[in-house]
C-alpha positions in Angstrom: -14.8 20.1 -16.0 -16.6 17.6 -18.1 -15.4 13.9 -17.7 -13.7 12.3 -20.9 -16.0 10.2 -23.0 -13.4 7.5 -23.0 -10.3 6.6 -21.1 -7.4 4.4 -21.6 -6.9 1.7 -19.0 -3.7 0.5 -17.4 -0.5 -0.4 -19.4 -1.4 -4.0 -19.5 -4.5 -3.1 -21.5 -3.1 0.0 -23.2 -5.1 -0.6 -26.3 -8.4 -0.9 -24.5 -10.5 2.2 -24.2 -13.5 2.5 -21.8 -16.5 4.8 -22.0 -16.7 6.1 -18.4 -20.2 7.5 -18.8 -21.5 4.2 -20.3 -19.7 2.1 -17.6 -21.2 4.3 -14.8 -24.7 4.0 -16.3 -24.2 0.2 -16.5 -23.4 0.2 -12.7 -26.6 2.2 -12.1 -28.6 -0.2 -14.3 -27.2 -3.1 -12.2 -28.8 -1.5 -9.2 -25.6 -0.2 -7.5 -26.7 2.4 -5.0 -23.4 3.0 -3.1 -19.8 2.9 -4.2 -16.8 2.9 -1.9 -13.7 4.2 -3.7 -10.3 3.7 -2.2 -8.2 5.5 -4.9 -6.6 8.7 -4.0 -7.5 11.8 -6.1 -4.0 11.7 -7.4 -4.6 8.2 -8.8 -7.9 9.3 -10.4 -6.0 12.1 -12.2 -3.2 9.8 -13.2 -5.6 7.3 -14.7 -7.5 10.2 -16.5 -10.7 10.1 -14.5 -10.3 13.1 -12.1 -14.1 13.6 -12.0 -15.0 10.0 -11.4 -16.5 10.7 -8.0 -18.6 13.5 -9.3 -19.7 11.3 -12.2 -20.9 8.6 -9.8 -22.8 11.3 -7.8 -24.4 12.8 -11.0 -25.7 9.3 -11.8 -27.4 9.2 -8.3 -24.9 6.8 -6.8 -23.9 7.6 -3.1 -20.1 7.8 -3.2 -18.0 7.0 -0.2 -14.5 8.2 -0.8 -11.9 6.8 1.6 -8.5 7.4 -0.2 -5.8 4.9 0.7 -2.4 5.1 -0.8 -1.7 2.3 -3.4 0.0 -0.5 -1.5 -1.0 1.0 1.9 -3.5 0.3 4.6 -5.9 2.5 6.4 -5.3 3.5 10.0 -7.5 1.8 12.6 -9.8 4.9 12.9 -10.4 5.0 9.1 -10.9 1.3 8.9 -13.5 1.4 11.6 -15.3 4.3 9.8 -15.3 2.3 6.5 -16.7 -0.8 8.4 -19.5 1.2 10.0 -20.5 2.8 6.7 -20.4 -0.5 4.9 -22.3 -2.2 7.7 -25.0 0.6 7.4 -25.3 0.0 3.7 -25.6 -3.8 4.2 -28.2 -3.5 7.0 -30.3 -1.2 4.7 -30.1 -3.7 1.9 -28.3 -1.3 -0.4 -26.5 -2.8 -3.4 -22.9 -1.7 -2.7 -19.7 -1.8 -4.7 -16.2 -1.4 -3.4 -13.2 -0.6 -5.7 -9.7 0.7 -5.9 -7.7 0.7 -9.1 -6.4 -2.9 -9.5 -8.8 -4.7 -7.2 -6.0 -6.8 -5.7 -5.0 -4.8 -2.5 -7.1 -2.2 -0.9 -10.5 -3.4 -1.9 -9.6 -7.0 -1.0 -8.2 -5.8 2.4 -11.5 -3.9 3.1 -13.6 -6.9 2.1 -11.6 -9.2 4.4 -11.9 -6.7 7.2 -15.6 -6.5 6.6 -15.9 -10.3 6.8 -14.1 -10.3 10.1 -16.0 -7.3 11.3 -19.3 -9.1 10.6 -18.1 -12.4 12.0 -19.1 -13.5 15.5 -15.8 -15.4 15.9 -12.8 -14.0 17.7 -10.2 -12.8 15.2 -7.4 -13.9 17.4 -8.5 -17.5 16.9 -7.5 -17.1 13.2 -4.1 -15.3 13.7 
């Protein structure tokens, strides 16, 4: 199934249409090599981009799909797997992007976990 040439964004921006192919090519032109996607496949379908993961791969971007329910958190094993994959990307100097749908919950949580994971301080000192 071919991805749509444009999609409509969330209700807040209901009159804004995005060109998914162009946006993905822009990511590639910015040097993005790896993308971590935390949306579920159901969300991707809901927001009319069911083939987004395939589109990233077709553009030569390595796609790490770790679905986390909106408003949810990953279990410890999944979180550790994500941290290991992100750390590998960083150690190999790969330009990496993380995203969910809104950018306020899941991706921020993963970014905070990564900072703690890479920190040499004891996390219990900060709790």
